[in-house]
N, CA, C and O atoms as a Tripos MOL2 file, in Angstrom:
@<TRIPOS>MOLECULE
protein
  300   299    75     0     0
PROTEIN
NO_CHARGES

@<TRIPOS>ATOM
      1 N          -3.2330   21.4650   15.6090 N.3       1 MET1
      2 CA         -1.8700   21.3060   15.1440 C.3       1 MET1
      3 C          -1.1900   22.6740   15.1860 C.2       1 MET1
      4 O          -1.7220   23.6690   14.6940 O.2       1 MET1
      5 N          -0.0470   22.6950   15.7630 N.am      2 SER2
      6 CA          0.6530   23.9660   15.8960 C.3       2 SER2
      7 C           1.5400   24.2310   14.6780 C.2       2 SER2
      8 O           1.7300   23.3620   13.8270 O.2       2 SER2
      9 N           2.0660   25.4270   14.6170 N.am      3 TRP3
     10 CA          2.9370   25.8100   13.5080 C.3       3 TRP3
     11 C           4.2250   24.9990   13.5000 C.2       3 TRP3
     12 O           4.8010   24.7510   12.4400 O.2       3 TRP3
     13 N           4.6730   24.5880   14.6730 N.am      4 ALA4
     14 CA          5.8990   23.7960   14.7430 C.3       4 ALA4
     15 C           5.7410   22.4610   14.0090 C.2       4 ALA4
     16 O           6.6560   22.0210   13.3120 O.2       4 ALA4
     17 N           4.5730   21.8160   14.1680 N.am      5 TYR5
     18 CA          4.3260   20.5600   13.4700 C.3       5 TYR5
     19 C           4.2390   20.7710   11.9620 C.2       5 TYR5
     20 O           4.7260   19.9450   11.1910 O.2       5 TYR5
     21 N           3.6370   21.8430   11.5470 N.am      6 ILE6
     22 CA          3.5170   22.1320   10.1200 C.3       6 ILE6
     23 C           4.9020   22.3830    9.5160 C.2       6 ILE6
     24 O           5.2090   21.8840    8.4330 O.2       6 ILE6
     25 N           5.7210   23.1410   10.2050 N.am      7 ILE7
     26 CA          7.0730   23.4180    9.7200 C.3       7 ILE7
     27 C           7.9020   22.1290    9.7000 C.2       7 ILE7
     28 O           8.6440   21.8870    8.7480 O.2       7 ILE7
     29 N           7.7800   21.3130   10.7320 N.am      8 ALA8
     30 CA          8.5190   20.0480   10.7820 C.3       8 ALA8
     31 C           8.0840   19.1210    9.6430 C.2       8 ALA8
     32 O           8.9200   18.4660    9.0220 O.2       8 ALA8
     33 N           6.7930   19.0660    9.3730 N.am      9 ALA9
     34 CA          6.2980   18.2360    8.2700 C.3       9 ALA9
     35 C           6.8280   18.7330    6.9330 C.2       9 ALA9
     36 O           7.1850   17.9240    6.0760 O.2       9 ALA9
     37 N           6.8870   20.0430    6.7380 N.am     10 ALA10
     38 CA          7.4180   20.5960    5.4910 C.3      10 ALA10
     39 C           8.9020   20.2490    5.3330 C.2      10 ALA10
     40 O           9.3510   19.9280    4.2320 O.2      10 ALA10
     41 N           9.6530   20.3110    6.4170 N.am     11 VAL11
     42 CA         11.0760   19.9720    6.3560 C.3      11 VAL11
     43 C          11.2590   18.4870    6.0390 C.2      11 VAL11
     44 O          12.1140   18.1290    5.2290 O.2      11 VAL11
     45 N          10.4770   17.6370    6.6590 N.am     12 VAL12
     46 CA         10.5810   16.1980    6.4080 C.3      12 VAL12
     47 C          10.2040   15.8750    4.9660 C.2      12 VAL12
     48 O          10.8970   15.0920    4.3160 O.2      12 VAL12
     49 N           9.1290   16.4550    4.4540 N.am     13 LEU13
     50 CA          8.7240   16.2000    3.0740 C.3      13 LEU13
     51 C           9.7690   16.6900    2.0790 C.2      13 LEU13
     52 O          10.0380   16.0200    1.0810 O.2      13 LEU13
     53 N          10.3490   17.8320    2.3380 N.am     14 THR14
     54 CA         11.4050   18.3460    1.4640 C.3      14 THR14
     55 C          12.6180   17.4150    1.4780 C.2      14 THR14
     56 O          13.2270   17.1630    0.4380 O.2      14 THR14
     57 N          12.9590   16.9150    2.6420 N.am     15 GLY15
     58 CA         14.0690   15.9700    2.7510 C.3      15 GLY15
     59 C          13.7930   14.6700    2.0140 C.2      15 GLY15
     60 O          14.6900   14.1160    1.3800 O.2      15 GLY15
     61 N          12.5590   14.1750    2.0910 N.am     16 LEU16
     62 CA         12.2040   12.9460    1.3830 C.3      16 LEU16
     63 C          12.2780   13.1260   -0.1260 C.2      16 LEU16
     64 O          12.7060   12.2200   -0.8420 O.2      16 LEU16
     65 N          11.8660   14.2860   -0.6100 N.am     17 ILE17
     66 CA         11.9380   14.5520   -2.0430 C.3      17 ILE17
     67 C          13.3910   14.5490   -2.4990 C.2      17 ILE17
     68 O          13.7100   13.9900   -3.5490 O.2      17 ILE17
     69 N          14.2730   15.1680   -1.7220 N.am     18 ALA18
     70 CA         15.6950   15.1990   -2.0750 C.3      18 ALA18
     71 C          16.2890   13.7900   -2.0590 C.2      18 ALA18
     72 O          17.0820   13.4430   -2.9330 O.2      18 ALA18
     73 N          15.9130   12.9870   -1.0780 N.am     19 VAL19
     74 CA         16.4320   11.6190   -0.9890 C.3      19 VAL19
     75 C          15.9160   10.7770   -2.1520 C.2      19 VAL19
     76 O          16.6490    9.9430   -2.6820 O.2      19 VAL19
     77 N          14.6630   10.9870   -2.5540 N.am     20 THR20
     78 CA         14.0980   10.2310   -3.6590 C.3      20 THR20
     79 C          14.8690   10.5060   -4.9480 C.2      20 THR20
     80 O          15.1620    9.5800   -5.7040 O.2      20 THR20
     81 N          15.1970   11.7680   -5.2000 N.am     21 LYS21
     82 CA         15.9730   12.0960   -6.3990 C.3      21 LYS21
     83 C          17.3550   11.4740   -6.3300 C.2      21 LYS21
     84 O          17.8620   10.9730   -7.3340 O.2      21 LYS21
     85 N          17.9620   11.5030   -5.1630 N.am     22 LEU22
     86 CA         19.2850   10.9100   -4.9960 C.3      22 LEU22
     87 C          19.2300    9.4000   -5.2160 C.2      22 LEU22
     88 O          20.1010    8.8400   -5.8810 O.2      22 LEU22
     89 N          18.2180    8.7410   -4.6670 N.am     23 LEU23
     90 CA         18.0880    7.2990   -4.8540 C.3      23 LEU23
     91 C          17.8520    6.9470   -6.3130 C.2      23 LEU23
     92 O          18.3640    5.9380   -6.7970 O.2      23 LEU23
     93 N          17.0790    7.7710   -7.0230 N.am     24 ARG24
     94 CA         16.8330    7.5120   -8.4390 C.3      24 ARG24
     95 C          18.1350    7.6200   -9.2360 C.2      24 ARG24
     96 O          18.3880    6.8030  -10.1220 O.2      24 ARG24
     97 N          18.9550    8.6160   -8.9270 N.am     25 ARG25
     98 CA         20.2440    8.7660   -9.6150 C.3      25 ARG25
     99 C          21.1750    7.6030   -9.2860 C.2      25 ARG25
    100 O          21.8770    7.0990  -10.1620 O.2      25 ARG25
    101 N          21.1800    7.1810   -8.0310 N.am     26 MET26
    102 CA         22.0270    6.0650   -7.6390 C.3      26 MET26
    103 C          21.5800    4.7760   -8.3290 C.2      26 MET26
    104 O          22.4170    3.9670   -8.7300 O.2      26 MET26
    105 N          20.2710    4.5810   -8.4700 N.am     27 MET27
    106 CA         19.7560    3.3940   -9.1460 C.3      27 MET27
    107 C          20.1510    3.4010  -10.6130 C.2      27 MET27
    108 O          20.4890    2.3560  -11.1690 O.2      27 MET27
    109 N          20.1140    4.5700  -11.2450 N.am     28 PHE28
    110 CA         20.5120    4.6780  -12.6410 C.3      28 PHE28
    111 C          21.9970    4.3510  -12.8020 C.2      28 PHE28
    112 O          22.3780    3.6300  -13.7240 O.2      28 PHE28
    113 N          22.8300    4.8770  -11.9120 N.am     29 ALA29
    114 CA         24.2660    4.5900  -11.9630 C.3      29 ALA29
    115 C          24.5290    3.1050  -11.7210 C.2      29 ALA29
    116 O          25.3900    2.5150  -12.3730 O.2      29 ALA29
    117 N          23.8000    2.5030  -10.7950 N.am     30 PHE30
    118 CA         23.9440    1.0790  -10.5200 C.3      30 PHE30
    119 C          23.5470    0.2500  -11.7420 C.2      30 PHE30
    120 O          24.2060   -0.7380  -12.0680 O.2      30 PHE30
    121 N          22.4610    0.6580  -12.4200 N.am     31 ALA31
    122 CA         22.0140   -0.0750  -13.6040 C.3      31 ALA31
    123 C          23.0590   -0.0090  -14.7160 C.2      31 ALA31
    124 O          23.2890   -1.0000  -15.4090 O.2      31 ALA31
    125 N          23.6840    1.1370  -14.8870 N.am     32 ILE32
    126 CA         24.7270    1.2600  -15.9080 C.3      32 ILE32
    127 C          25.9300    0.3730  -15.5550 C.2      32 ILE32
    128 O          26.4790   -0.3120  -16.4190 O.2      32 ILE32
    129 N          26.3280    0.3940  -14.2920 N.am     33 ALA33
    130 CA         27.4760   -0.4150  -13.8690 C.3      33 ALA33
    131 C          27.1890   -1.9050  -14.0370 C.2      33 ALA33
    132 O          28.0470   -2.6490  -14.5120 O.2      33 ALA33
    133 N          26.0070   -2.3400  -13.6570 N.am     34 VAL34
    134 CA         25.6630   -3.7550  -13.7900 C.3      34 VAL34
    135 C          25.5850   -4.1490  -15.2570 C.2      34 VAL34
    136 O          26.0030   -5.2480  -15.6220 O.2      34 VAL34
    137 N          25.0580   -3.2730  -16.1030 N.am     35 THR35
    138 CA         24.9900   -3.5730  -17.5350 C.3      35 THR35
    139 C          26.3820   -3.7750  -18.1130 C.2      35 THR35
    140 O          26.6090   -4.7160  -18.8730 O.2      35 THR35
    141 N          27.3070   -2.9050  -17.7610 N.am     36 VAL36
    142 CA         28.6840   -3.0430  -18.2470 C.3      36 VAL36
    143 C          29.2930   -4.3500  -17.7510 C.2      36 VAL36
    144 O          29.9410   -5.0640  -18.5160 O.2      36 VAL36
    145 N          29.0880   -4.6620  -16.4860 N.am     37 LEU37
    146 CA         29.6400   -5.9080  -15.9550 C.3      37 LEU37
    147 C          29.0150   -7.1430  -16.6050 C.2      37 LEU37
    148 O          29.7040   -8.1370  -16.8330 O.2      37 LEU37
    149 N          27.7120   -7.0850  -16.9030 N.am     38 LEU38
    150 CA         27.0750   -8.2290  -17.5590 C.3      38 LEU38
    151 C          27.5210   -8.3800  -19.0030 C.2      38 LEU38
    152 O          27.6390   -9.5010  -19.5000 O.2      38 LEU38
    153 N          27.7680   -7.2780  -19.6770 N.am     39 VAL39
    154 CA         28.2920   -7.3650  -21.0400 C.3      39 VAL39
    155 C          29.6790   -7.9990  -21.0190 C.2      39 VAL39
    156 O          30.0000   -8.8060  -21.8910 O.2      39 VAL39
    157 N          30.4900   -7.6510  -20.0510 N.am     40 ILE40
    158 CA         31.8120   -8.2820  -19.9140 C.3      40 ILE40
    159 C          31.6480   -9.7670  -19.5700 C.2      40 ILE40
    160 O          32.3940  -10.6100  -20.0660 O.2      40 ILE40
    161 N          30.6760  -10.0730  -18.7280 N.am     41 HIS41
    162 CA         30.4350  -11.4690  -18.3250 C.3      41 HIS41
    163 C          29.9310  -12.3060  -19.4980 C.2      41 HIS41
    164 O          30.1320  -13.5210  -19.5220 O.2      41 HIS41
    165 N          29.2830  -11.6720  -20.4640 N.am     42 MET42
    166 CA         28.7580  -12.4040  -21.6140 C.3      42 MET42
    167 C          29.8750  -13.0420  -22.4450 C.2      42 MET42
    168 O          29.6180  -13.9690  -23.2130 O.2      42 MET42
    169 N          31.0870  -12.5640  -22.3010 N.am     43 GLN43
    170 CA         32.2050  -13.1500  -23.0440 C.3      43 GLN43
    171 C          32.5220  -14.5580  -22.5620 C.2      43 GLN43
    172 O          32.9570  -15.4030  -23.3440 O.2      43 GLN43
    173 N          32.3070  -14.8090  -21.2870 N.am     44 THR44
    174 CA         32.6150  -16.1380  -20.7510 C.3      44 THR44
    175 C          31.3900  -17.0470  -20.6950 C.2      44 THR44
    176 O          31.5120  -18.2560  -20.8920 O.2      44 THR44
    177 N          30.2140  -16.4830  -20.4310 N.am     45 ASN45
    178 CA         28.9900  -17.2790  -20.3490 C.3      45 ASN45
    179 C          27.8480  -16.4820  -20.9760 C.2      45 ASN45
    180 O          27.1420  -15.7640  -20.2690 O.2      45 ASN45
    181 N          27.6570  -16.5960  -22.2810 N.am     46 PRO46
    182 CA         26.6810  -15.7540  -22.9700 C.3      46 PRO46
    183 C          25.2400  -15.9600  -22.5120 C.2      46 PRO46
    184 O          24.4910  -14.9900  -22.3960 O.2      46 PRO46
    185 N          24.8420  -17.1850  -22.2540 N.am     47 THR47
    186 CA         23.4590  -17.4500  -21.8670 C.3      47 THR47
    187 C          23.1150  -16.7870  -20.5400 C.2      47 THR47
    188 O          22.0710  -16.1480  -20.4060 O.2      47 THR47
    189 N          23.9820  -16.9420  -19.5820 N.am     48 GLU48
    190 CA         23.7450  -16.3500  -18.2670 C.3      48 GLU48
    191 C          23.7470  -14.8250  -18.3340 C.2      48 GLU48
    192 O          22.9180  -14.1770  -17.6940 O.2      48 GLU48
    193 N          24.6630  -14.2500  -19.0970 N.am     49 GLY49
    194 CA         24.7360  -12.7980  -19.2390 C.3      49 GLY49
    195 C          23.4980  -12.2230  -19.9020 C.2      49 GLY49
    196 O          22.9620  -11.2120  -19.4490 O.2      49 GLY49
    197 N          23.0390  -12.8610  -20.9750 N.am     50 VAL50
    198 CA         21.8460  -12.3700  -21.6760 C.3      50 VAL50
    199 C          20.6080  -12.5110  -20.7920 C.2      50 VAL50
    200 O          19.7630  -11.6150  -20.7720 O.2      50 VAL50
    201 N          20.4880  -13.6080  -20.0710 N.am     51 ALA51
    202 CA         19.3350  -13.7980  -19.1890 C.3      51 ALA51
    203 C          19.3150  -12.7450  -18.0840 C.2      51 ALA51
    204 O          18.2600  -12.1940  -17.7680 O.2      51 ALA51
    205 N          20.4700  -12.4670  -17.5000 N.am     52 ALA52
    206 CA         20.5290  -11.4560  -16.4420 C.3      52 ALA52
    207 C          20.2240  -10.0640  -16.9890 C.2      52 ALA52
    208 O          19.5420   -9.2800  -16.3290 O.2      52 ALA52
    209 N          20.7200   -9.7470  -18.1860 N.am     53 LEU53
    210 CA         20.3970   -8.4580  -18.7980 C.3      53 LEU53
    211 C          18.9100   -8.3360  -19.0830 C.2      53 LEU53
    212 O          18.3270   -7.2680  -18.8980 O.2      53 LEU53
    213 N          18.2900   -9.4260  -19.5360 N.am     54 ALA54
    214 CA         16.8560   -9.3960  -19.8260 C.3      54 ALA54
    215 C          16.0410   -9.1760  -18.5580 C.2      54 ALA54
    216 O          15.0810   -8.4050  -18.5590 O.2      54 ALA54
    217 N          16.4160   -9.8430  -17.4920 N.am     55 VAL55
    218 CA         15.6940   -9.6730  -16.2250 C.3      55 VAL55
    219 C          15.8580   -8.2520  -15.6970 C.2      55 VAL55
    220 O          14.8910   -7.6400  -15.2440 O.2      55 VAL55
    221 N          17.0680   -7.7330  -15.7540 N.am     56 MET56
    222 CA         17.3060   -6.3720  -15.2720 C.3      56 MET56
    223 C          16.5800   -5.3510  -16.1460 C.2      56 MET56
    224 O          16.0020   -4.3940  -15.6300 O.2      56 MET56
    225 N          16.6060   -5.5430  -17.4520 N.am     57 GLY57
    226 CA         15.9000   -4.6310  -18.3510 C.3      57 GLY57
    227 C          14.4030   -4.6600  -18.1270 C.2      57 GLY57
    228 O          13.7450   -3.6210  -18.1720 O.2      57 GLY57
    229 N          13.8620   -5.8440  -17.8870 N.am     58 GLY58
    230 CA         12.4290   -5.9470  -17.5990 C.3      58 GLY58
    231 C          12.0610   -5.2500  -16.3020 C.2      58 GLY58
    232 O          11.0220   -4.5950  -16.2110 O.2      58 GLY58
    233 N          12.9160   -5.3930  -15.3030 N.am     59 GLY59
    234 CA         12.6560   -4.7190  -14.0220 C.3      59 GLY59
    235 C          12.7200   -3.2140  -14.1480 C.2      59 GLY59
    236 O          11.8920   -2.5040  -13.5770 O.2      59 GLY59
    237 N          13.7050   -2.7180  -14.8980 N.am     60 LEU60
    238 CA         13.8030   -1.2690  -15.0960 C.3      60 LEU60
    239 C          12.6650   -0.7520  -15.9740 C.2      60 LEU60
    240 O          12.1850    0.3640  -15.7760 O.2      60 LEU60
    241 N          12.2370   -1.5570  -16.9370 N.am     61 GLY61
    242 CA         11.1140   -1.1560  -17.7760 C.3      61 GLY61
    243 C           9.8040   -1.1240  -17.0040 C.2      61 GLY61
    244 O           8.9200   -0.3250  -17.3120 O.2      61 GLY61
    245 N           9.6740   -1.9770  -16.0130 N.am     62 PHE62
    246 CA          8.4630   -2.0330  -15.1970 C.3      62 PHE62
    247 C           8.4510   -0.9470  -14.1210 C.2      62 PHE62
    248 O           7.3940   -0.6430  -13.5680 O.2      62 PHE62
    249 N           9.6030   -0.3640  -13.8180 N.am     63 ALA63
    250 CA          9.6900    0.6110  -12.7290 C.3      63 ALA63
    251 C           8.8700    1.8670  -13.0190 C.2      63 ALA63
    252 O           8.2200    2.3980  -12.1180 O.2      63 ALA63
    253 N           8.8900    2.3500  -14.2640 N.am     64 GLY64
    254 CA          8.1510    3.5680  -14.6040 C.3      64 GLY64
    255 C           6.6460    3.4210  -14.4110 C.2      64 GLY64
    256 O           6.0490    4.2210  -13.6900 O.2      64 GLY64
    257 N           6.0080    2.4220  -15.0330 N.am     65 PRO65
    258 CA          4.5700    2.2350  -14.8140 C.3      65 PRO65
    259 C           4.2140    1.9430  -13.3570 C.2      65 PRO65
    260 O           3.1690    2.3800  -12.8730 O.2      65 PRO65
    261 N           5.0730    1.2120  -12.6610 N.am     66 PHE66
    262 CA          4.8080    0.9080  -11.2520 C.3      66 PHE66
    263 C           4.8570    2.1760  -10.4050 C.2      66 PHE66
    264 O           4.0410    2.3550   -9.5010 O.2      66 PHE66
    265 N           5.8200    3.0590  -10.7000 N.am     67 ARG67
    266 CA          5.9280    4.3260   -9.9780 C.3      67 ARG67
    267 C           4.6840    5.1930  -10.2240 C.2      67 ARG67
    268 O           4.1570    5.8080   -9.2980 O.2      67 ARG67
    269 N           4.2230    5.2350  -11.4820 N.am     68 ARG68
    270 CA          3.0120    6.0080  -11.7900 C.3      68 ARG68
    271 C           1.7910    5.4320  -11.0780 C.2      68 ARG68
    272 O           0.9440    6.1790  -10.5890 O.2      68 ARG68
    273 N           1.7040    4.1070  -11.0200 N.am     69 LEU69
    274 CA          0.5870    3.4610  -10.3340 C.3      69 LEU69
    275 C           0.5920    3.8060   -8.8510 C.2      69 LEU69
    276 O          -0.4590    4.0870   -8.2740 O.2      69 LEU69
    277 N           1.7620    3.7850   -8.2340 N.am     70 LEU70
    278 CA          1.8600    4.1280   -6.8160 C.3      70 LEU70
    279 C           1.5080    5.5830   -6.5630 C.2      70 LEU70
    280 O           0.8090    5.8930   -5.5980 O.2      70 LEU70
    281 N           1.9850    6.4800   -7.4210 N.am     71 ARG71
    282 CA          1.6940    7.9020   -7.2370 C.3      71 ARG71
    283 C           0.2060    8.1790   -7.4260 C.2      71 ARG71
    284 O          -0.3700    8.9810   -6.6920 O.2      71 ARG71
    285 N          -0.4170    7.5310   -8.3940 N.am     72 ARG72
    286 CA         -1.8550    7.7330   -8.5930 C.3      72 ARG72
    287 C          -2.6450    7.1940   -7.4130 C.2      72 ARG72
    288 O          -3.6770    7.7540   -7.0430 O.2      72 ARG72
    289 N          -2.1620    6.1070   -6.8210 N.am     73 GLY73
    290 CA         -2.8640    5.5170   -5.6930 C.3      73 GLY73
    291 C          -2.7290    6.3240   -4.4200 C.2      73 GLY73
    292 O          -3.6600    6.3700   -3.6160 O.2      73 GLY73
    293 N          -1.5870    6.9610   -4.2230 N.am     74 PHE74
    294 CA         -1.3470    7.7060   -2.9830 C.3      74 PHE74
    295 C          -1.7490    9.1670   -3.0690 C.2      74 PHE74
    296 O          -2.0190    9.7930   -2.0440 O.2      74 PHE74
    297 N          -1.7920    9.7250   -4.2790 N.am     75 LEU75
    298 CA         -2.1030   11.1490   -4.3930 C.3      75 LEU75
    299 C          -3.5310   11.3890   -4.7640 C.2      75 LEU75
    300 O          -3.9490   12.5390   -4.8990 O.2      75 LEU75
@<TRIPOS>BOND
     1     1     2 1
     2     2     3 1
     3     3     4 2
     4     3     5 am
     5     5     6 1
     6     6     7 1
     7     7     8 2
     8     7     9 am
     9     9    10 1
    10    10    11 1
    11    11    12 2
    12    11    13 am
    13    13    14 1
    14    14    15 1
    15    15    16 2
    16    15    17 am
    17    17    18 1
    18    18    19 1
    19    19    20 2
    20    19    21 am
    21    21    22 1
    22    22    23 1
    23    23    24 2
    24    23    25 am
    25    25    26 1
    26    26    27 1
    27    27    28 2
    28    27    29 am
    29    29    30 1
    30    30    31 1
    31    31    32 2
    32    31    33 am
    33    33    34 1
    34    34    35 1
    35    35    36 2
    36    35    37 am
    37    37    38 1
    38    38    39 1
    39    39    40 2
    40    39    41 am
    41    41    42 1
    42    42    43 1
    43    43    44 2
    44    43    45 am
    45    45    46 1
    46    46    47 1
    47    47    48 2
    48    47    49 am
    49    49    50 1
    50    50    51 1
    51    51    52 2
    52    51    53 am
    53    53    54 1
    54    54    55 1
    55    55    56 2
    56    55    57 am
    57    57    58 1
    58    58    59 1
    59    59    60 2
    60    59    61 am
    61    61    62 1
    62    62    63 1
    63    63    64 2
    64    63    65 am
    65    65    66 1
    66    66    67 1
    67    67    68 2
    68    67    69 am
    69    69    70 1
    70    70    71 1
    71    71    72 2
    72    71    73 am
    73    73    74 1
    74    74    75 1
    75    75    76 2
    76    75    77 am
    77    77    78 1
    78    78    79 1
    79    79    80 2
    80    79    81 am
    81    81    82 1
    82    82    83 1
    83    83    84 2
    84    83    85 am
    85    85    86 1
    86    86    87 1
    87    87    88 2
    88    87    89 am
    89    89    90 1
    90    90    91 1
    91    91    92 2
    92    91    93 am
    93    93    94 1
    94    94    95 1
    95    95    96 2
    96    95    97 am
    97    97    98 1
    98    98    99 1
    99    99   100 2
   100    99   101 am
   101   101   102 1
   102   102   103 1
   103   103   104 2
   104   103   105 am
   105   105   106 1
   106   106   107 1
   107   107   108 2
   108   107   109 am
   109   109   110 1
   110   110   111 1
   111   111   112 2
   112   111   113 am
   113   113   114 1
   114   114   115 1
   115   115   116 2
   116   115   117 am
   117   117   118 1
   118   118   119 1
   119   119   120 2
   120   119   121 am
   121   121   122 1
   122   122   123 1
   123   123   124 2
   124   123   125 am
   125   125   126 1
   126   126   127 1
   127   127   128 2
   128   127   129 am
   129   129   130 1
   130   130   131 1
   131   131   132 2
   132   131   133 am
   133   133   134 1
   134   134   135 1
   135   135   136 2
   136   135   137 am
   137   137   138 1
   138   138   139 1
   139   139   140 2
   140   139   141 am
   141   141   142 1
   142   142   143 1
   143   143   144 2
   144   143   145 am
   145   145   146 1
   146   146   147 1
   147   147   148 2
   148   147   149 am
   149   149   150 1
   150   150   151 1
   151   151   152 2
   152   151   153 am
   153   153   154 1
   154   154   155 1
   155   155   156 2
   156   155   157 am
   157   157   158 1
   158   158   159 1
   159   159   160 2
   160   159   161 am
   161   161   162 1
   162   162   163 1
   163   163   164 2
   164   163   165 am
   165   165   166 1
   166   166   167 1
   167   167   168 2
   168   167   169 am
   169   169   170 1
   170   170   171 1
   171   171   172 2
   172   171   173 am
   173   173   174 1
   174   174   175 1
   175   175   176 2
   176   175   177 am
   177   177   178 1
   178   178   179 1
   179   179   180 2
   180   179   181 am
   181   181   182 1
   182   182   183 1
   183   183   184 2
   184   183   185 am
   185   185   186 1
   186   186   187 1
   187   187   188 2
   188   187   189 am
   189   189   190 1
   190   190   191 1
   191   191   192 2
   192   191   193 am
   193   193   194 1
   194   194   195 1
   195   195   196 2
   196   195   197 am
   197   197   198 1
   198   198   199 1
   199   199   200 2
   200   199   201 am
   201   201   202 1
   202   202   203 1
   203   203   204 2
   204   203   205 am
   205   205   206 1
   206   206   207 1
   207   207   208 2
   208   207   209 am
   209   209   210 1
   210   210   211 1
   211   211   212 2
   212   211   213 am
   213   213   214 1
   214   214   215 1
   215   215   216 2
   216   215   217 am
   217   217   218 1
   218   218   219 1
   219   219   220 2
   220   219   221 am
   221   221   222 1
   222   222   223 1
   223   223   224 2
   224   223   225 am
   225   225   226 1
   226   226   227 1
   227   227   228 2
   228   227   229 am
   229   229   230 1
   230   230   231 1
   231   231   232 2
   232   231   233 am
   233   233   234 1
   234   234   235 1
   235   235   236 2
   236   235   237 am
   237   237   238 1
   238   238   239 1
   239   239   240 2
   240   239   241 am
   241   241   242 1
   242   242   243 1
   243   243   244 2
   244   243   245 am
   245   245   246 1
   246   246   247 1
   247   247   248 2
   248   247   249 am
   249   249   250 1
   250   250   251 1
   251   251   252 2
   252   251   253 am
   253   253   254 1
   254   254   255 1
   255   255   256 2
   256   255   257 am
   257   257   258 1
   258   258   259 1
   259   259   260 2
   260   259   261 am
   261   261   262 1
   262   262   263 1
   263   263   264 2
   264   263   265 am
   265   265   266 1
   266   266   267 1
   267   267   268 2
   268   267   269 am
   269   269   270 1
   270   270   271 1
   271   271   272 2
   272   271   273 am
   273   273   274 1
   274   274   275 1
   275   275   276 2
   276   275   277 am
   277   277   278 1
   278   278   279 1
   279   279   280 2
   280   279   281 am
   281   281   282 1
   282   282   283 1
   283   283   284 2
   284   283   285 am
   285   285   286 1
   286   286   287 1
   287   287   288 2
   288   287   289 am
   289   289   290 1
   290   290   291 1
   291   291   292 2
   292   291   293 am
   293   293   294 1
   294   294   295 1
   295   295   296 2
   296   295   297 am
   297   297   298 1
   298   298   299 1
   299   299   300 2
@<TRIPOS>SUBSTRUCTURE
     1 MET1         2 RESIDUE 1 A MET
     2 SER2         6 RESIDUE 1 A SER
     3 TRP3        10 RESIDUE 1 A TRP
     4 ALA4        14 RESIDUE 1 A ALA
     5 TYR5        18 RESIDUE 1 A TYR
     6 ILE6        22 RESIDUE 1 A ILE
     7 ILE7        26 RESIDUE 1 A ILE
     8 ALA8        30 RESIDUE 1 A ALA
     9 ALA9        34 RESIDUE 1 A ALA
    10 ALA10       38 RESIDUE 1 A ALA
    11 VAL11       42 RESIDUE 1 A VAL
    12 VAL12       46 RESIDUE 1 A VAL
    13 LEU13       50 RESIDUE 1 A LEU
    14 THR14       54 RESIDUE 1 A THR
    15 GLY15       58 RESIDUE 1 A GLY
    16 LEU16       62 RESIDUE 1 A LEU
    17 ILE17       66 RESIDUE 1 A ILE
    18 ALA18       70 RESIDUE 1 A ALA
    19 VAL19       74 RESIDUE 1 A VAL
    20 THR20       78 RESIDUE 1 A THR
    21 LYS21       82 RESIDUE 1 A LYS
    22 LEU22       86 RESIDUE 1 A LEU
    23 LEU23       90 RESIDUE 1 A LEU
    24 ARG24       94 RESIDUE 1 A ARG
    25 ARG25       98 RESIDUE 1 A ARG
    26 MET26      102 RESIDUE 1 A MET
    27 MET27      106 RESIDUE 1 A MET
    28 PHE28      110 RESIDUE 1 A PHE
    29 ALA29      114 RESIDUE 1 A ALA
    30 PHE30      118 RESIDUE 1 A PHE
    31 ALA31      122 RESIDUE 1 A ALA
    32 ILE32      126 RESIDUE 1 A ILE
    33 ALA33      130 RESIDUE 1 A ALA
    34 VAL34      134 RESIDUE 1 A VAL
    35 THR35      138 RESIDUE 1 A THR
    36 VAL36      142 RESIDUE 1 A VAL
    37 LEU37      146 RESIDUE 1 A LEU
    38 LEU38      150 RESIDUE 1 A LEU
    39 VAL39      154 RESIDUE 1 A VAL
    40 ILE40      158 RESIDUE 1 A ILE
    41 HIS41      162 RESIDUE 1 A HIS
    42 MET42      166 RESIDUE 1 A MET
    43 GLN43      170 RESIDUE 1 A GLN
    44 THR44      174 RESIDUE 1 A THR
    45 ASN45      178 RESIDUE 1 A ASN
    46 PRO46      182 RESIDUE 1 A PRO
    47 THR47      186 RESIDUE 1 A THR
    48 GLU48      190 RESIDUE 1 A GLU
    49 GLY49      194 RESIDUE 1 A GLY
    50 VAL50      198 RESIDUE 1 A VAL
    51 ALA51      202 RESIDUE 1 A ALA
    52 ALA52      206 RESIDUE 1 A ALA
    53 LEU53      210 RESIDUE 1 A LEU
    54 ALA54      214 RESIDUE 1 A ALA
    55 VAL55      218 RESIDUE 1 A VAL
    56 MET56      222 RESIDUE 1 A MET
    57 GLY57      226 RESIDUE 1 A GLY
    58 GLY58      230 RESIDUE 1 A GLY
    59 GLY59      234 RESIDUE 1 A GLY
    60 LEU60      238 RESIDUE 1 A LEU
    61 GLY61      242 RESIDUE 1 A GLY
    62 PHE62      246 RESIDUE 1 A PHE
    63 ALA63      250 RESIDUE 1 A ALA
    64 GLY64      254 RESIDUE 1 A GLY
    65 PRO65      258 RESIDUE 1 A PRO
    66 PHE66      262 RESIDUE 1 A PHE
    67 ARG67      266 RESIDUE 1 A ARG
    68 ARG68      270 RESIDUE 1 A ARG
    69 LEU69      274 RESIDUE 1 A LEU
    70 LEU70      278 RESIDUE 1 A LEU
    71 ARG71      282 RESIDUE 1 A ARG
    72 ARG72      286 RESIDUE 1 A ARG
    73 GLY73      290 RESIDUE 1 A GLY
    74 PHE74      294 RESIDUE 1 A PHE
    75 LEU75      298 RESIDUE 1 A LEU
């Protein structure tokens, strides 16, 4: 393996790390926006709004342990 491949791999890995942080921030912003919209939706249909909030909260709560499981498996 030449130095060019090593440098290219370092650049790609650095780019992936930056994209991962950006995606995490975007997901957090999306979760806040959806929560606000579901709270507004609860005024017209409370059952549907609460169910959607519960599903979204469960998915976000499961994301942390799932991320740790993936990192432990790959690293």
